[in-house]
Steps between C-alpha positions, in 0.01 A plus 500: 500500500142432420202462730464197729188328634527284808305199631521570870342422836641816661298811566729667256729301271821675614435429868511872586167481690565157657870417497438154642175438311402159360719378213454238232746215568717374211368144555141628467581674171683187367195291588276738300736479200508123514121474516441745214548351156530855351807582715852373438774524757819624331701638792641783284402786271687669222472835323693636205690819562523794263852400390384150401611325814290288729428576865419185696357477853481167679271430800313192612149653478491630139226355288350566154132520403510300178131553408541883464376594153822690428727214617804468275426822312680836523329686782543731792518219756863401450482406135174312487539311830282562806738447790358450850778552757497415870654792695479608863192295577314626194460391136603776263423558128640793304284697256210255491225562248133444595515131407791441738334704770196269477731197544666666793161546666418124460840410650441748783176331583674162523755655740240693701673823393428804288647675195649845565692746281815698585283807584267314734195435277338150491373299202180298464428177313474689170834669543352842574634729775303579818582699807395244765624141521154388617358619162705237316306207647139554384406384154206720394648836588817402325308377200301823482819702524659301224201547267509874555871507419435305182223744396723801564839383384412208279608139535876501445571133415828390662573847630411743781138582571491780594800617297843497656499884545201457730561153648644609836207720599292340776132483423257561790173304477365489149171649387318721745122560476561822693805721520791386717395753765161342523302773325230347269550573135214673324576333168548154654814451290751243602834606644846350502726655762877479453758616752820646354797544740649850459849355454380300194292766324735568206377697196491180296289323757265796528458496121416127513241568776342779300467271194340239722263759640376585155458133409306439820273794429378340176412187703296691755763462769638801695873443558587677826874562564609562858858618562640416840 
């Protein structure tokens, strides 16, 4: 099945919160594809099945991002092809890595839209998850958040940053000079607050968070995990 990200204008990509919310028109999407030299309109996508067959889907709004670094190689995104599909007034990409998420953000800006995951989180210009769509617009807070992620998890070239096991967790704010509750810190250490939905807190994800906490500690950053 995989995990989808959506370029959408709706309050929530699935329309649950605003059934008749604003949609991206097919002609708008086609105009973006035509104007972007990195996008190629194919009108179809293909994936190879486990038995060696080929599953083909045809639709007028399916495009390919040809400048993706993994383009043409074996990869998670449909065998090395980053498909962008128009569906239900949104643009949908399956299992995008951080590089594709950054491209999605740039396209979203051109369409006056936002990038949202299946579980409702949003993504900023660096491909990192945030809880509030408004947080995806500012540069400096997003840049600061990205630098902290790189310090804690490392710079995964061509992959997920943070790692895939953590990628769906919304991040609230970035570095606090005080605690999230507003209480001044005696040590003055920096804090990174991360919100973990209860439904997503698997043992594997908790282990990844604990490893990140230890890494942050060596950098003088207190990683605060809030389960909601």
